[in-house]
One Martini backbone bead per residue (centre of mass of N, CA, C, O) as a GRO file, in nm:
protein
  320
    1MET     BB    1  -0.108  -0.035   3.213
    2ASN     BB    2  -0.215  -0.237   2.932
    3TYR     BB    3   0.007  -0.405   2.748
    4ARG     BB    4  -0.144  -0.645   2.636
    5GLN     BB    5  -0.358  -0.480   2.479
    6ASN     BB    6  -0.165  -0.306   2.313
    7ILE     BB    7  -0.036  -0.541   2.159
    8LEU     BB    8  -0.289  -0.667   2.042
    9ALA     BB    9  -0.382  -0.413   1.890
   10THR     BB   10  -0.133  -0.400   1.701
   11LEU     BB   11  -0.171  -0.676   1.572
   12ALA     BB   12  -0.454  -0.619   1.469
   13TYR     BB   13  -0.396  -0.388   1.282
   14TYR     BB   14  -0.179  -0.551   1.097
   15ASP     BB   15  -0.374  -0.778   1.018
   16VAL     BB   16  -0.533  -0.612   0.808
   17PHE     BB   17  -0.242  -0.621   0.630
   18ASP     BB   18  -0.094  -0.889   0.649
   19PHE     BB   19   0.123  -0.802   0.907
   20PRO     BB   20   0.373  -0.910   1.060
   21LEU     BB   21   0.576  -0.875   1.365
   22LYS     BB   22   0.832  -0.751   1.516
   23GLU     BB   23   0.929  -0.661   1.819
   24GLU     BB   24   1.028  -0.370   1.736
   25GLU     BB   25   0.758  -0.302   1.596
   26VAL     BB   26   0.571  -0.318   1.832
   27PHE     BB   27   0.710  -0.096   1.989
   28ARG     BB   28   0.688   0.136   1.766
   29PHE     BB   29   0.352   0.081   1.713
   30LEU     BB   30   0.230   0.114   1.982
   31ILE     BB   31  -0.078   0.119   2.103
   32ASN     BB   32  -0.297   0.371   2.252
   33LEU     BB   33  -0.585   0.296   2.400
   34GLY     BB   34  -0.624   0.540   2.606
   35ARG     BB   35  -0.546   0.824   2.495
   36SER     BB   36  -0.349   1.007   2.731
   37LEU     BB   37  -0.089   1.167   2.637
   38ALA     BB   38  -0.179   1.456   2.569
   39ALA     BB   39  -0.245   1.523   2.875
   40GLU     BB   40   0.019   1.386   3.032
   41GLY     BB   41   0.235   1.338   2.840
   42PRO     BB   42   0.514   1.178   2.792
   43GLN     BB   43   0.523   0.829   2.728
   44SER     BB   44   0.661   0.500   2.807
   45THR     BB   45   0.814   0.197   2.724
   46ASP     BB   46   0.998  -0.077   2.752
   47PHE     BB   47   1.137  -0.307   2.550
   48ASP     BB   48   1.159  -0.533   2.761
   49GLU     BB   49   0.857  -0.528   2.831
   50VAL     BB   50   0.756  -0.615   2.554
   51LYS     BB   51   0.904  -0.882   2.537
   52ALA     BB   52   0.779  -1.007   2.788
   53ARG     BB   53   0.484  -0.991   2.696
   54LEU     BB   54   0.517  -1.157   2.439
   55GLU     BB   55   0.602  -1.417   2.586
   56GLU     BB   56   0.347  -1.452   2.745
   57LEU     BB   57   0.148  -1.464   2.500
   58ARG     BB   58   0.280  -1.705   2.373
   59ASN     BB   59   0.249  -1.902   2.615
   60ASP     BB   60  -0.078  -1.856   2.616
   61GLY     BB   61  -0.175  -1.844   2.298
   62ALA     BB   62  -0.246  -1.540   2.196
   63VAL     BB   63   0.007  -1.577   2.013
   64ASN     BB   64   0.208  -1.594   1.734
   65PHE     BB   65   0.520  -1.770   1.619
   66SER     BB   66   0.762  -1.697   1.339
   67ASP     BB   67   1.067  -1.614   1.235
   68GLY     BB   68   1.033  -1.337   1.428
   69PHE     BB   69   0.709  -1.335   1.421
   70TYR     BB   70   0.403  -1.173   1.495
   71TYR     BB   71   0.060  -1.311   1.545
   72LEU     BB   72  -0.274  -1.393   1.462
   73PHE     BB   73  -0.504  -1.651   1.425
   74GLU     BB   74  -0.312  -1.871   1.288
   75ARG     BB   75  -0.156  -1.707   1.042
   76ASP     BB   76   0.111  -1.853   0.903
   77TYR     BB   77   0.115  -1.728   0.605
   78LEU     BB   78   0.224  -1.434   0.664
   79VAL     BB   79   0.529  -1.470   0.662
   80PRO     BB   80   0.582  -1.549   0.362
   81LEU     BB   81   0.425  -1.307   0.252
   82ARG     BB   82   0.616  -1.086   0.362
   83LEU     BB   83   0.876  -1.187   0.222
   84LYS     BB   84   0.766  -1.152  -0.066
   85LYS     BB   85   0.705  -0.844  -0.049
   86GLU     BB   86   0.989  -0.750   0.011
   87LYS     BB   87   1.104  -0.828  -0.268
   88ILE     BB   88   0.920  -0.647  -0.431
   89ALA     BB   89   0.998  -0.375  -0.286
   90LYS     BB   90   1.294  -0.353  -0.380
   91LYS     BB   91   1.223  -0.280  -0.669
   92LYS     BB   92   1.053  -0.029  -0.603
   93TRP     BB   93   1.269   0.138  -0.458
   94LYS     BB   94   1.451   0.188  -0.705
   95LYS     BB   95   1.238   0.367  -0.848
   96VAL     BB   96   1.207   0.583  -0.640
   97PHE     BB   97   1.507   0.679  -0.630
   98CYS     BB   98   1.513   0.752  -0.929
   99VAL     BB   99   1.294   0.971  -0.917
  100ALA     BB  100   1.429   1.149  -0.695
  101ARG     BB  101   1.671   1.241  -0.876
  102TRP     BB  102   1.480   1.425  -1.045
  103LEU     BB  103   1.325   1.597  -0.823
  104LYS     BB  104   1.581   1.745  -0.699
  105PHE     BB  105   1.591   1.970  -0.933
  106LEU     BB  106   1.362   2.102  -0.820
  107PRO     BB  107   1.190   2.345  -0.691
  108TYR     BB  108   1.073   2.350  -0.348
  109ILE     BB  109   1.180   2.080  -0.239
  110LYS     BB  110   1.196   1.948   0.091
  111ALA     BB  111   1.026   1.661   0.078
  112ILE     BB  112   1.026   1.292   0.048
  113PHE     BB  113   0.773   1.040   0.101
  114ALA     BB  114   0.702   0.736   0.171
  115SER     BB  115   0.386   0.554   0.161
  116GLY     BB  116   0.220   0.323   0.296
  117SER     BB  117   0.299   0.009   0.186
  118LEU     BB  118   0.586   0.090   0.102
  119ALA     BB  119   0.708   0.194   0.379
  120ILE     BB  120   0.678  -0.135   0.477
  121SER     BB  121   0.706  -0.343   0.241
  122ASN     BB  122   0.369  -0.419   0.160
  123THR     BB  123   0.381  -0.510  -0.155
  124ASP     BB  124   0.271  -0.568  -0.471
  125GLU     BB  125   0.289  -0.587  -0.816
  126LEU     BB  126   0.029  -0.368  -0.844
  127GLY     BB  127   0.161  -0.149  -0.693
  128ASP     BB  128   0.194   0.158  -0.608
  129LEU     BB  129   0.354   0.492  -0.529
  130ASP     BB  130   0.339   0.658  -0.239
  131ILE     BB  131   0.356   1.018  -0.181
  132LEU     BB  132   0.503   1.278   0.017
  133ILE     BB  133   0.512   1.635  -0.017
  134ILE     BB  134   0.734   1.905   0.063
  135VAL     BB  135   0.685   2.251   0.029
  136LYS     BB  136   0.690   2.569  -0.037
  137HIS     BB  137   0.555   2.831   0.068
  138GLY     BB  138   0.359   2.965  -0.209
  139ARG     BB  139   0.430   2.678  -0.413
  140ILE     BB  140   0.222   2.434  -0.444
  141TRP     BB  141   0.108   2.455  -0.738
  142LEU     BB  142   0.378   2.472  -0.895
  143SER     BB  143   0.499   2.211  -0.782
  144ARG     BB  144   0.287   2.018  -0.885
  145LEU     BB  145   0.324   2.083  -1.180
  146LEU     BB  146   0.620   1.999  -1.201
  147VAL     BB  147   0.601   1.710  -1.097
  148SER     BB  148   0.389   1.607  -1.298
  149GLY     BB  149   0.545   1.678  -1.553
  150LEU     BB  150   0.799   1.506  -1.505
  151LEU     BB  151   0.656   1.227  -1.462
  152SER     BB  152   0.526   1.225  -1.740
  153LEU     BB  153   0.790   1.245  -1.908
  154ILE     BB  154   0.899   0.954  -1.762
  155GLY     BB  155   0.644   0.758  -1.702
  156MET     BB  156   0.562   0.781  -1.356
  157ARG     BB  157   0.259   0.870  -1.356
  158ARG     BB  158  -0.035   0.860  -1.202
  159LYS     BB  159  -0.345   0.868  -1.319
  160TYR     BB  160  -0.667   0.940  -1.247
  161ASN     BB  161  -0.798   0.686  -1.442
  162GLN     BB  162  -0.614   0.478  -1.282
  163LYS     BB  163  -0.671   0.191  -1.107
  164ILE     BB  164  -0.405   0.051  -1.224
  165ALA     BB  165  -0.038   0.130  -1.133
  166PRO     BB  166   0.237  -0.012  -1.166
  167ASP     BB  167   0.505   0.177  -1.045
  168LYS     BB  168   0.358   0.437  -0.999
  169ILE     BB  169   0.323   0.764  -0.907
  170CYS     BB  170   0.140   0.882  -0.627
  171LEU     BB  171   0.008   1.223  -0.609
  172ASN     BB  172  -0.172   1.260  -0.302
  173HIS     BB  173   0.046   1.461  -0.128
  174TYR     BB  174   0.057   1.802  -0.007
  175ILE     BB  175   0.277   2.022   0.175
  176THR     BB  176   0.402   2.272   0.377
  177ASP     BB  177   0.648   2.431   0.573
  178LYS     BB  178   0.378   2.598   0.715
  179SER     BB  179   0.186   2.303   0.705
  180LEU     BB  180   0.255   2.029   0.895
  181LEU     BB  181  -0.015   1.983   1.004
  182ILE     BB  182  -0.220   1.709   1.059
  183PRO     BB  183  -0.579   1.723   1.099
  184TYR     BB  184  -0.616   1.403   1.061
  185LYS     BB  185  -0.741   1.190   1.316
  186SER     BB  186  -0.614   0.856   1.360
  187ILE     BB  187  -0.499   0.537   1.355
  188TYR     BB  188  -0.431   0.551   1.054
  189THR     BB  189  -0.270   0.818   1.037
  190ALA     BB  190  -0.064   0.754   1.259
  191GLN     BB  191   0.064   0.507   1.120
  192THR     BB  192   0.137   0.645   0.857
  193TYR     BB  193   0.333   0.881   0.982
  194ILE     BB  194   0.538   0.689   1.136
  195ASN     BB  195   0.609   0.525   0.848
  196LEU     BB  196   0.754   0.717   0.706
  197ARG     BB  197   0.985   0.735   0.424
  198PRO     BB  198   1.263   0.888   0.337
  199VAL     BB  199   1.396   0.995   0.012
  200PHE     BB  200   1.402   1.321   0.061
  201ILE     BB  201   1.611   1.601   0.178
  202SER     BB  202   1.714   1.937   0.227
  203GLY     BB  203   1.684   1.899   0.548
  204PRO     BB  204   1.659   1.790   0.875
  205GLN     BB  205   1.446   1.998   0.997
  206ILE     BB  206   1.186   1.906   0.852
  207ILE     BB  207   1.141   1.648   1.023
  208THR     BB  208   1.139   1.775   1.302
  209GLU     BB  209   0.900   1.967   1.245
  210PHE     BB  210   0.688   1.761   1.168
  211TYR     BB  211   0.679   1.597   1.446
  212LYS     BB  212   0.622   1.838   1.623
  213ALA     BB  213   0.351   1.922   1.481
  214ASN     BB  214   0.265   1.593   1.538
  215SER     BB  215   0.210   1.523   1.856
  216TRP     BB  216  -0.069   1.361   1.834
  217LEU     BB  217   0.047   1.076   1.795
  218GLY     BB  218   0.055   1.012   2.106
  219GLU     BB  219  -0.251   0.922   2.124
  220TYR     BB  220  -0.178   0.640   1.948
  221ILE     BB  221   0.137   0.630   2.028
  222LEU     BB  222   0.309   0.532   2.292
  223ASN     BB  223   0.633   0.578   2.174
  224PHE     BB  224   0.612   0.874   2.102
  225GLU     BB  225   0.898   1.074   1.983
  226ALA     BB  226   0.987   1.322   1.796
  227GLU     BB  227   1.305   1.338   1.804
  228GLU     BB  228   1.362   1.033   1.775
  229LEU     BB  229   1.210   0.985   1.508
  230ALA     BB  230   1.358   1.200   1.344
  231ALA     BB  231   1.643   1.079   1.370
  232GLU     BB  232   1.574   0.813   1.224
  233LYS     BB  233   1.489   0.944   0.953
  234ILE     BB  234   1.743   1.099   0.888
  235ASN     BB  235   1.927   0.841   0.855
  236MET     BB  236   1.764   0.750   0.584
  237ALA     BB  237   1.827   0.998   0.427
  238ARG     BB  238   1.848   1.191   0.129
  239GLY     BB  239   2.028   1.437  -0.038
  240HIS     BB  240   2.202   1.661  -0.169
  241ASN     BB  241   2.394   1.753  -0.424
  242PHE     BB  242   2.554   1.992  -0.585
  243LEU     BB  243   2.388   1.988  -0.850
  244THR     BB  244   2.096   1.984  -0.738
  245LYS     BB  245   2.120   2.231  -0.561
  246ALA     BB  246   2.196   2.442  -0.781
  247LYS     BB  247   1.943   2.398  -0.961
  248SER     BB  248   1.728   2.453  -0.749
  249LYS     BB  249   1.823   2.739  -0.673
  250ALA     BB  250   1.800   2.861  -0.956
  251GLY     BB  251   1.494   2.818  -0.980
  252GLU     BB  252   1.421   3.000  -0.737
  253LEU     BB  253   1.540   3.268  -0.831
  254ILE     BB  254   1.349   3.288  -1.080
  255LEU     BB  255   1.066   3.234  -0.894
  256ASN     BB  256   1.132   3.476  -0.681
  257THR     BB  257   0.897   3.643  -0.835
  258LYS     BB  258   0.654   3.771  -1.027
  259LEU     BB  259   0.655   3.526  -1.209
  260GLY     BB  260   0.601   3.317  -0.984
  261ASN     BB  261   0.335   3.439  -0.892
  262TRP     BB  262   0.187   3.408  -1.158
  263LEU     BB  263   0.223   3.101  -1.188
  264GLU     BB  264   0.076   3.029  -0.925
  265ASN     BB  265  -0.200   3.144  -1.002
  266MET     BB  266  -0.237   2.980  -1.263
  267ALA     BB  267  -0.214   2.698  -1.135
  268ARG     BB  268  -0.445   2.725  -0.946
  269ARG     BB  269  -0.680   2.773  -1.140
  270TRP     BB  270  -0.641   2.521  -1.322
  271GLN     BB  271  -0.652   2.301  -1.096
  272ILE     BB  272  -0.925   2.364  -0.965
  273LYS     BB  273  -1.089   2.305  -1.219
  274ARG     BB  274  -0.999   2.009  -1.248
  275ILE     BB  275  -1.073   1.905  -0.963
  276GLY     BB  276  -1.380   1.968  -0.981
  277LYS     BB  277  -1.441   1.767  -1.208
  278HIS     BB  278  -1.334   1.508  -1.066
  279LYS     BB  279  -1.509   1.518  -0.801
  280LYS     BB  280  -1.783   1.436  -0.947
  281GLN     BB  281  -1.651   1.128  -0.992
  282ASP     BB  282  -1.614   1.050  -0.718
  283PRO     BB  283  -1.630   0.855  -0.472
  284PRO     BB  284  -1.746   0.799  -0.186
  285GLY     BB  285  -1.565   0.928   0.038
  286GLY     BB  286  -1.304   1.025   0.178
  287ARG     BB  287  -1.034   1.269   0.071
  288VAL     BB  288  -1.053   1.615  -0.052
  289VAL     BB  289  -0.786   1.857  -0.069
  290TYR     BB  290  -0.774   2.222  -0.172
  291ASN     BB  291  -0.505   2.440  -0.101
  292ASP     BB  292  -0.237   2.645   0.004
  293GLU     BB  293  -0.150   2.404   0.226
  294GLN     BB  294  -0.321   2.152   0.093
  295LEU     BB  295  -0.290   1.834  -0.099
  296GLU     BB  296  -0.553   1.589  -0.108
  297PHE     BB  297  -0.594   1.247  -0.269
  298HIS     BB  298  -0.865   1.035  -0.126
  299PRO     BB  299  -1.072   0.886  -0.291
  300GLY     BB  300  -1.206   0.619  -0.156
  301SER     BB  301  -1.097   0.550   0.102
  302VAL     BB  302  -0.979   0.292   0.336
  303GLU     BB  303  -0.998   0.398   0.631
  304GLU     BB  304  -1.278   0.302   0.732
  305GLU     BB  305  -1.231   0.002   0.676
  306ILE     BB  306  -0.983  -0.041   0.853
  307ILE     BB  307  -1.108   0.047   1.122
  308ARG     BB  308  -1.336  -0.155   1.122
  309ASN     BB  309  -1.157  -0.412   1.116
  310TYR     BB  310  -1.003  -0.346   1.372
  311GLU     BB  311  -1.252  -0.336   1.564
  312ASP     BB  312  -1.336  -0.629   1.518
  313ARG     BB  313  -1.077  -0.753   1.639
  314ILE     BB  314  -1.103  -0.636   1.917
  315LYS     BB  315  -1.369  -0.773   1.993
  316ARG     BB  316  -1.255  -1.063   1.958
  317LEU     BB  317  -1.025  -1.034   2.180
  318PHE     BB  318  -1.208  -0.874   2.435
  319SER     BB  319  -1.430  -1.051   2.456
  320PRO     BB  320  -1.586  -1.258   2.701
   0.00000   0.00000   0.00000
């Protein structure tokens, strides 16, 4: 296995985001260029091996190093830029956890994850706050309606027509606890989902189940191990206190009835009609999915552009 190329590929991918990496991040995000793990079973490399290879690359002048960060192409300004963005992200994280305290009262919320640039604290002042929400199977439409309504009430929801919405919550992805598999596979989605940061979980098993369901991440991430990554995420997460758990369960008792079924069906019909209208105005590309298992709203997604820029860097690095 060519660890040198895997390391360079990892630095190249994050270079697209202007994000230099610490050595432990290189190890955790390490790209599997061969994409052989799914067929061969779990494999990994040793952290000391990655450190040694990084040192070799640094001595060879193939990578740059400053203040504990590795990066490519002599872009020394990336280190102070990352530190600046981390300070901005700290303020945004306070707002996310504040919002999570409200959302925990709602029924059917199984987990809330920060996603995208926020998850790695690589955001600027104008950045919104992307989150992925896992909800109870059979209540995805009602859950979305309740979440959107609450965030609108407290003035924290990014609306459909807002191009820039600093510090607003972008409700762009819901899945259910019975549909944890993410079917859209790429280097972009793989890196996105290993970097999810839990903001709230109803119980630790939901994270374990999520990463077991998405074992395909090992095709793209060399050191991916579902149980180990889940344990790391569980240690980050915050759960219910007595009050939020009691009120959430009370809401579920009321809605686990024919009334709840009727509200779910009404919420589905109303939202599908609205989504259909919006979809006609969406830019080309991206992905919009809406069904009883998954709601994903990424019209005009940057995924293709990110992958294209990453591949351009790979050619630049590996061309003879």
